[in-house]
HTML snippet that shows the backbone in 3Dmol.js (N, CA, C, O; Angstrom):
<script src="https://3Dmol.org/build/3Dmol-min.js"></script>
<div id="view" style="width:600px;height:400px;position:relative"></div>
<script>
const pdb = `
ATOM      1  N   UNK A   1     182.364  10.596  26.272  1.00  0.00           N
ATOM      2  CA  UNK A   1     181.251  11.306  26.264  1.00  0.00           C
ATOM      3  C   UNK A   1     181.858  12.331  27.198  1.00  0.00           C
ATOM      4  O   UNK A   1     182.681  12.140  28.093  1.00  0.00           O
ATOM      5  N   UNK A   2     181.287  13.455  26.810  1.00  0.00           N
ATOM      6  CA  UNK A   2     181.810  14.637  27.923  1.00  0.00           C
ATOM      7  C   UNK A   2     180.670  15.448  28.290  1.00  0.00           C
ATOM      8  O   UNK A   2     179.576  15.140  27.817  1.00  0.00           O
ATOM      9  N   UNK A   3     180.792  16.641  29.223  1.00  0.00           N
ATOM     10  CA  UNK A   3     179.512  16.953  29.597  1.00  0.00           C
ATOM     11  C   UNK A   3     178.735  18.002  28.604  1.00  0.00           C
ATOM     12  O   UNK A   3     177.620  18.483  28.808  1.00  0.00           O
ATOM     13  N   UNK A   4     179.589  18.240  27.483  1.00  0.00           N
ATOM     14  CA  UNK A   4     179.111  18.901  26.422  1.00  0.00           C
ATOM     15  C   UNK A   4     177.954  17.949  25.600  1.00  0.00           C
ATOM     16  O   UNK A   4     176.844  18.352  25.250  1.00  0.00           O
ATOM     17  N   UNK A   5     178.504  16.589  25.386  1.00  0.00           N
ATOM     18  CA  UNK A   5     177.837  15.811  24.752  1.00  0.00           C
ATOM     19  C   UNK A   5     176.498  15.464  25.556  1.00  0.00           C
ATOM     20  O   UNK A   5     175.464  15.304  24.909  1.00  0.00           O
ATOM     21  N   UNK A   6     176.488  15.344  26.957  1.00  0.00           N
ATOM     22  CA  UNK A   6     175.042  15.436  27.544  1.00  0.00           C
ATOM     23  C   UNK A   6     174.113  16.638  27.583  1.00  0.00           C
ATOM     24  O   UNK A   6     172.894  16.682  27.751  1.00  0.00           O
ATOM     25  N   UNK A   7     174.894  17.478  27.409  1.00  0.00           N
ATOM     26  CA  UNK A   7     174.140  19.330  27.241  1.00  0.00           C
ATOM     27  C   UNK A   7     173.465  19.017  25.989  1.00  0.00           C
ATOM     28  O   UNK A   7     172.270  19.292  25.880  1.00  0.00           O
ATOM     29  N   UNK A   8     174.200  18.388  24.885  1.00  0.00           N
ATOM     30  CA  UNK A   8     173.496  18.619  23.547  1.00  0.00           C
ATOM     31  C   UNK A   8     172.437  17.573  23.688  1.00  0.00           C
ATOM     32  O   UNK A   8     171.349  17.797  23.157  1.00  0.00           O
ATOM     33  N   UNK A   9     172.697  16.032  24.587  1.00  0.00           N
ATOM     34  CA  UNK A   9     171.394  15.241  24.515  1.00  0.00           C
ATOM     35  C   UNK A   9     170.145  15.903  25.413  1.00  0.00           C
ATOM     36  O   UNK A   9     168.969  15.758  25.080  1.00  0.00           O
ATOM     37  N   UNK A  10     170.491  16.516  26.385  1.00  0.00           N
ATOM     38  CA  UNK A  10     169.738  17.226  27.017  1.00  0.00           C
ATOM     39  C   UNK A  10     168.684  18.151  26.285  1.00  0.00           C
ATOM     40  O   UNK A  10     167.457  18.123  26.371  1.00  0.00           O
ATOM     41  N   UNK A  11     169.524  19.001  25.521  1.00  0.00           N
ATOM     42  CA  UNK A  11     169.123  20.265  24.208  1.00  0.00           C
ATOM     43  C   UNK A  11     167.743  19.549  23.693  1.00  0.00           C
ATOM     44  O   UNK A  11     166.684  20.167  23.584  1.00  0.00           O
ATOM     45  N   UNK A  12     167.899  18.193  23.398  1.00  0.00           N
ATOM     46  CA  UNK A  12     166.813  17.559  22.483  1.00  0.00           C
ATOM     47  C   UNK A  12     165.976  16.825  23.761  1.00  0.00           C
ATOM     48  O   UNK A  12     165.441  15.759  23.456  1.00  0.00           O
ATOM     49  N   UNK A  13     165.862  17.128  24.687  1.00  0.00           N
ATOM     50  CA  UNK A  13     165.029  16.550  25.556  1.00  0.00           C
ATOM     51  C   UNK A  13     165.005  15.288  26.423  1.00  0.00           C
ATOM     52  O   UNK A  13     164.012  14.788  26.951  1.00  0.00           O
ATOM     53  N   UNK A  14     166.070  14.930  26.468  1.00  0.00           N
ATOM     54  CA  UNK A  14     166.444  13.567  27.498  1.00  0.00           C
ATOM     55  C   UNK A  14     166.584  14.530  28.575  1.00  0.00           C
ATOM     56  O   UNK A  14     167.004  15.685  28.647  1.00  0.00           O
ATOM     57  N   UNK A  15     166.025  13.558  29.512  1.00  0.00           N
ATOM     58  CA  UNK A  15     166.554  14.148  30.828  1.00  0.00           C
ATOM     59  C   UNK A  15     167.425  13.181  31.552  1.00  0.00           C
ATOM     60  O   UNK A  15     167.928  12.324  30.825  1.00  0.00           O
ATOM     61  N   UNK A  16     167.722  13.124  32.839  1.00  0.00           N
ATOM     62  CA  UNK A  16     168.830  12.121  33.280  1.00  0.00           C
ATOM     63  C   UNK A  16     168.626  10.997  33.310  1.00  0.00           C
ATOM     64  O   UNK A  16     169.607  10.271  33.150  1.00  0.00           O
ATOM     65  N   UNK A  17     166.990  10.214  33.574  1.00  0.00           N
ATOM     66  CA  UNK A  17     166.465   9.025  33.758  1.00  0.00           C
ATOM     67  C   UNK A  17     166.605   8.634  32.052  1.00  0.00           C
ATOM     68  O   UNK A  17     167.021   7.489  31.873  1.00  0.00           O
ATOM     69  N   UNK A  18     166.305   9.452  30.747  1.00  0.00           N
ATOM     70  CA  UNK A  18     166.699   8.848  29.800  1.00  0.00           C
ATOM     71  C   UNK A  18     168.425   8.441  29.329  1.00  0.00           C
ATOM     72  O   UNK A  18     168.913   7.471  28.748  1.00  0.00           O
ATOM     73  N   UNK A  19     168.958   9.601  29.858  1.00  0.00           N
ATOM     74  CA  UNK A  19     170.279   9.541  29.515  1.00  0.00           C
ATOM     75  C   UNK A  19     170.917   7.741  30.283  1.00  0.00           C
ATOM     76  O   UNK A  19     171.648   6.848  29.852  1.00  0.00           O
ATOM     77  N   UNK A  20     170.306   7.914  31.288  1.00  0.00           N
ATOM     78  CA  UNK A  20     170.822   6.780  32.072  1.00  0.00           C
ATOM     79  C   UNK A  20     170.274   5.382  31.280  1.00  0.00           C
ATOM     80  O   UNK A  20     171.215   4.716  30.848  1.00  0.00           O
ATOM     81  N   UNK A  21     169.055   4.861  31.032  1.00  0.00           N
ATOM     82  CA  UNK A  21     168.604   4.287  30.216  1.00  0.00           C
ATOM     83  C   UNK A  21     168.608   3.811  29.243  1.00  0.00           C
ATOM     84  O   UNK A  21     168.218   2.682  28.944  1.00  0.00           O
ATOM     85  N   UNK A  22     169.213   4.901  28.373  1.00  0.00           N
ATOM     86  CA  UNK A  22     170.044   4.944  26.860  1.00  0.00           C
ATOM     87  C   UNK A  22     171.483   4.070  27.053  1.00  0.00           C
ATOM     88  O   UNK A  22     171.933   3.196  26.312  1.00  0.00           O
ATOM     89  N   UNK A  23     172.016   4.585  28.240  1.00  0.00           N
ATOM     90  CA  UNK A  23     173.049   4.273  28.274  1.00  0.00           C
ATOM     91  C   UNK A  23     173.482   2.520  28.738  1.00  0.00           C
ATOM     92  O   UNK A  23     174.498   1.932  28.368  1.00  0.00           O
ATOM     93  N   UNK A  24     172.412   1.971  29.613  1.00  0.00           N
ATOM     94  CA  UNK A  24     172.441   1.188  29.660  1.00  0.00           C
ATOM     95  C   UNK A  24     172.014  -0.082  28.834  1.00  0.00           C
ATOM     96  O   UNK A  24     172.306  -1.267  28.998  1.00  0.00           O
ATOM     97  N   UNK A  25     171.132   0.622  27.776  1.00  0.00           N
ATOM     98  CA  UNK A  25     170.671  -0.148  26.584  1.00  0.00           C
ATOM     99  C   UNK A  25     171.768  -0.487  25.671  1.00  0.00           C
ATOM    100  O   UNK A  25     171.692  -1.421  24.872  1.00  0.00           O
ATOM    101  N   UNK A  26     172.960   0.406  25.814  1.00  0.00           N
ATOM    102  CA  UNK A  26     174.142   0.888  24.596  1.00  0.00           C
ATOM    103  C   UNK A  26     175.018  -0.172  25.223  1.00  0.00           C
ATOM    104  O   UNK A  26     175.478  -1.071  24.519  1.00  0.00           O
ATOM    105  N   UNK A  27     175.314  -0.089  26.765  1.00  0.00           N
ATOM    106  CA  UNK A  27     176.068  -0.899  27.574  1.00  0.00           C
ATOM    107  C   UNK A  27     175.910  -2.686  26.922  1.00  0.00           C
ATOM    108  O   UNK A  27     176.699  -3.420  26.327  1.00  0.00           O
ATOM    109  N   UNK A  28     174.627  -2.840  27.354  1.00  0.00           N
ATOM    110  CA  UNK A  28     174.186  -4.155  27.470  1.00  0.00           C
ATOM    111  C   UNK A  28     174.218  -4.658  26.182  1.00  0.00           C
ATOM    112  O   UNK A  28     174.329  -5.883  26.128  1.00  0.00           O
ATOM    113  N   UNK A  29     174.124  -3.822  24.695  1.00  0.00           N
ATOM    114  CA  UNK A  29     174.276  -4.571  23.505  1.00  0.00           C
ATOM    115  C   UNK A  29     175.825  -4.711  23.045  1.00  0.00           C
ATOM    116  O   UNK A  29     176.222  -5.552  22.239  1.00  0.00           O
ATOM    117  N   UNK A  30     176.684  -3.678  23.738  1.00  0.00           N
ATOM    118  CA  UNK A  30     177.744  -3.938  23.207  1.00  0.00           C
ATOM    119  C   UNK A  30     178.286  -5.021  23.963  1.00  0.00           C
ATOM    120  O   UNK A  30     179.255  -5.597  23.468  1.00  0.00           O
ATOM    121  N   UNK A  31     177.797  -5.457  25.202  1.00  0.00           N
ATOM    122  CA  UNK A  31     178.223  -6.507  25.876  1.00  0.00           C
ATOM    123  C   UNK A  31     177.797  -7.782  25.122  1.00  0.00           C
ATOM    124  O   UNK A  31     178.582  -8.705  24.903  1.00  0.00           O
ATOM    125  N   UNK A  32     176.699  -7.778  24.798  1.00  0.00           N
ATOM    126  CA  UNK A  32     175.968  -9.283  24.234  1.00  0.00           C
ATOM    127  C   UNK A  32     177.118  -9.129  22.766  1.00  0.00           C
ATOM    128  O   UNK A  32     177.776 -10.122  22.454  1.00  0.00           O
ATOM    129  N   UNK A  33     177.209  -8.272  22.235  1.00  0.00           N
ATOM    130  CA  UNK A  33     177.798  -8.327  20.946  1.00  0.00           C
ATOM    131  C   UNK A  33     179.190  -8.918  21.108  1.00  0.00           C
ATOM    132  O   UNK A  33     179.629  -9.759  20.323  1.00  0.00           O
ATOM    133  N   UNK A  34     179.874  -8.450  22.152  1.00  0.00           N
ATOM    134  CA  UNK A  34     181.229  -8.972  22.543  1.00  0.00           C
ATOM    135  C   UNK A  34     181.546 -10.537  22.828  1.00  0.00           C
ATOM    136  O   UNK A  34     182.533 -11.213  22.535  1.00  0.00           O
ATOM    137  N   UNK A  35     180.425 -10.843  23.463  1.00  0.00           N
ATOM    138  CA  UNK A  35     180.447 -12.662  23.812  1.00  0.00           C
ATOM    139  C   UNK A  35     180.066 -12.952  22.722  1.00  0.00           C
ATOM    140  O   UNK A  35     180.940 -13.519  22.065  1.00  0.00           O
ATOM    141  N   UNK A  36     178.836 -12.773  22.058  1.00  0.00           N
ATOM    142  CA  UNK A  36     178.912 -13.627  20.812  1.00  0.00           C
ATOM    143  C   UNK A  36     179.718 -13.899  19.925  1.00  0.00           C
ATOM    144  O   UNK A  36     179.971 -14.927  19.298  1.00  0.00           O
ATOM    145  N   UNK A  37     180.306 -12.363  19.922  1.00  0.00           N
ATOM    146  CA  UNK A  37     181.546 -12.482  18.579  1.00  0.00           C
ATOM    147  C   UNK A  37     182.608 -13.914  19.313  1.00  0.00           C
ATOM    148  O   UNK A  37     182.894 -14.990  18.788  1.00  0.00           O
ATOM    149  N   UNK A  38     183.032 -13.302  20.843  1.00  0.00           N
ATOM    150  CA  UNK A  38     183.627 -14.431  21.194  1.00  0.00           C
ATOM    151  C   UNK A  38     183.523 -15.613  21.294  1.00  0.00           C
ATOM    152  O   UNK A  38     184.459 -16.410  21.225  1.00  0.00           O
ATOM    153  N   UNK A  39     181.961 -15.965  21.531  1.00  0.00           N
ATOM    154  CA  UNK A  39     181.694 -17.345  21.068  1.00  0.00           C
ATOM    155  C   UNK A  39     181.370 -18.037  19.760  1.00  0.00           C
ATOM    156  O   UNK A  39     181.109 -19.222  19.552  1.00  0.00           O
ATOM    157  N   UNK A  40     181.451 -16.975  18.901  1.00  0.00           N
ATOM    158  CA  UNK A  40     181.324 -17.385  17.531  1.00  0.00           C
ATOM    159  C   UNK A  40     179.545 -18.193  17.187  1.00  0.00           C
ATOM    160  O   UNK A  40     179.169 -19.209  16.603  1.00  0.00           O
ATOM    161  N   UNK A  41     179.030 -17.343  17.741  1.00  0.00           N
ATOM    162  CA  UNK A  41     177.584 -17.250  17.683  1.00  0.00           C
ATOM    163  C   UNK A  41     177.090 -17.070  16.099  1.00  0.00           C
ATOM    164  O   UNK A  41     177.075 -15.934  15.627  1.00  0.00           O
ATOM    165  N   UNK A  42     176.766 -17.992  15.444  1.00  0.00           N
ATOM    166  CA  UNK A  42     175.889 -17.649  14.373  1.00  0.00           C
ATOM    167  C   UNK A  42     175.132 -16.952  14.354  1.00  0.00           C
ATOM    168  O   UNK A  42     174.290 -16.911  15.251  1.00  0.00           O
ATOM    169  N   UNK A  43     175.129 -15.852  12.985  1.00  0.00           N
ATOM    170  CA  UNK A  43     173.735 -14.785  12.533  1.00  0.00           C
ATOM    171  C   UNK A  43     172.654 -15.874  12.409  1.00  0.00           C
ATOM    172  O   UNK A  43     172.830 -17.090  12.476  1.00  0.00           O
ATOM    173  N   UNK A  44     171.363 -15.124  12.190  1.00  0.00           N
ATOM    174  CA  UNK A  44     170.447 -15.500  12.090  1.00  0.00           C
ATOM    175  C   UNK A  44     170.592 -15.798  10.433  1.00  0.00           C
ATOM    176  O   UNK A  44     171.535 -15.245   9.868  1.00  0.00           O
ATOM    177  N   UNK A  45     169.810 -16.540   9.741  1.00  0.00           N
ATOM    178  CA  UNK A  45     169.943 -16.678   8.303  1.00  0.00           C
ATOM    179  C   UNK A  45     169.798 -15.223   7.805  1.00  0.00           C
ATOM    180  O   UNK A  45     170.626 -14.560   7.179  1.00  0.00           O
ATOM    181  N   UNK A  46     168.458 -14.845   8.256  1.00  0.00           N
ATOM    182  CA  UNK A  46     168.341 -13.555   7.188  1.00  0.00           C
ATOM    183  C   UNK A  46     168.888 -12.678   7.328  1.00  0.00           C
ATOM    184  O   UNK A  46     168.661 -11.636   6.712  1.00  0.00           O
ATOM    185  N   UNK A  47     169.906 -12.849   8.303  1.00  0.00           N
ATOM    186  CA  UNK A  47     170.801 -11.380   8.630  1.00  0.00           C
ATOM    187  C   UNK A  47     172.201 -11.221   8.008  1.00  0.00           C
ATOM    188  O   UNK A  47     172.882 -12.246   8.012  1.00  0.00           O
ATOM    189  N   UNK A  48     172.747 -10.115   7.474  1.00  0.00           N
ATOM    190  CA  UNK A  48     173.674  -9.971   6.444  1.00  0.00           C
ATOM    191  C   UNK A  48     174.909 -10.669   6.951  1.00  0.00           C
ATOM    192  O   UNK A  48     174.893 -10.720   8.180  1.00  0.00           O
ATOM    193  N   UNK A  49     175.928 -11.201   6.434  1.00  0.00           N
ATOM    194  CA  UNK A  49     177.382 -11.705   7.198  1.00  0.00           C
ATOM    195  C   UNK A  49     178.254 -10.373   7.310  1.00  0.00           C
ATOM    196  O   UNK A  49     178.300  -9.449   6.497  1.00  0.00           O
ATOM    197  N   UNK A  50     178.919 -10.502   8.496  1.00  0.00           N
ATOM    198  CA  UNK A  50     179.667  -9.900   8.656  1.00  0.00           C
ATOM    199  C   UNK A  50     181.248  -9.785   7.779  1.00  0.00           C
ATOM    200  O   UNK A  50     182.235 -10.513   7.667  1.00  0.00           O
ATOM    201  N   UNK A  51     180.867  -8.563   7.311  1.00  0.00           N
ATOM    202  CA  UNK A  51     182.211  -7.692   6.147  1.00  0.00           C
ATOM    203  C   UNK A  51     183.522  -8.410   6.898  1.00  0.00           C
ATOM    204  O   UNK A  51     184.269  -9.140   6.246  1.00  0.00           O
ATOM    205  N   UNK A  52     183.728  -8.164   8.219  1.00  0.00           N
ATOM    206  CA  UNK A  52     184.936  -8.517   8.422  1.00  0.00           C
ATOM    207  C   UNK A  52     185.514  -9.884   8.273  1.00  0.00           C
ATOM    208  O   UNK A  52     186.719 -10.134   8.319  1.00  0.00           O
ATOM    209  N   UNK A  53     184.513 -10.787   8.084  1.00  0.00           N
ATOM    210  CA  UNK A  53     184.972 -11.987   8.231  1.00  0.00           C
ATOM    211  C   UNK A  53     185.380 -12.565   6.602  1.00  0.00           C
ATOM    212  O   UNK A  53     186.070 -13.544   6.317  1.00  0.00           O
ATOM    213  N   UNK A  54     184.900 -11.882   5.954  1.00  0.00           N
ATOM    214  CA  UNK A  54     185.355 -11.935   4.357  1.00  0.00           C
ATOM    215  C   UNK A  54     186.684 -11.459   3.693  1.00  0.00           C
ATOM    216  O   UNK A  54     186.924 -11.359   2.489  1.00  0.00           O
ATOM    217  N   UNK A  55     187.632 -11.143   4.940  1.00  0.00           N
ATOM    218  CA  UNK A  55     188.817 -10.319   4.516  1.00  0.00           C
ATOM    219  C   UNK A  55     189.824 -11.502   4.547  1.00  0.00           C
ATOM    220  O   UNK A  55     191.005 -11.315   4.256  1.00  0.00           O
TER     221      UNK A  55
END
`;
const viewer = $3Dmol.createViewer("view");
viewer.addModel(pdb, "pdb");
viewer.setStyle({}, {cartoon: {color: "spectrum"}});
viewer.zoomTo();
viewer.render();
</script>
């Protein structure tokens, strides 16, 4: 992420608070997905399987 990336997002109407909130949400999902992968959490039955597991 660079200053130019932030400026592009600001050009779409996001302010510093929105950028902060988006960063927090993305980081949280990244964290939770890594924990779930590490613990081999099973997917919900209606979710598609991970294509990496079929290799």
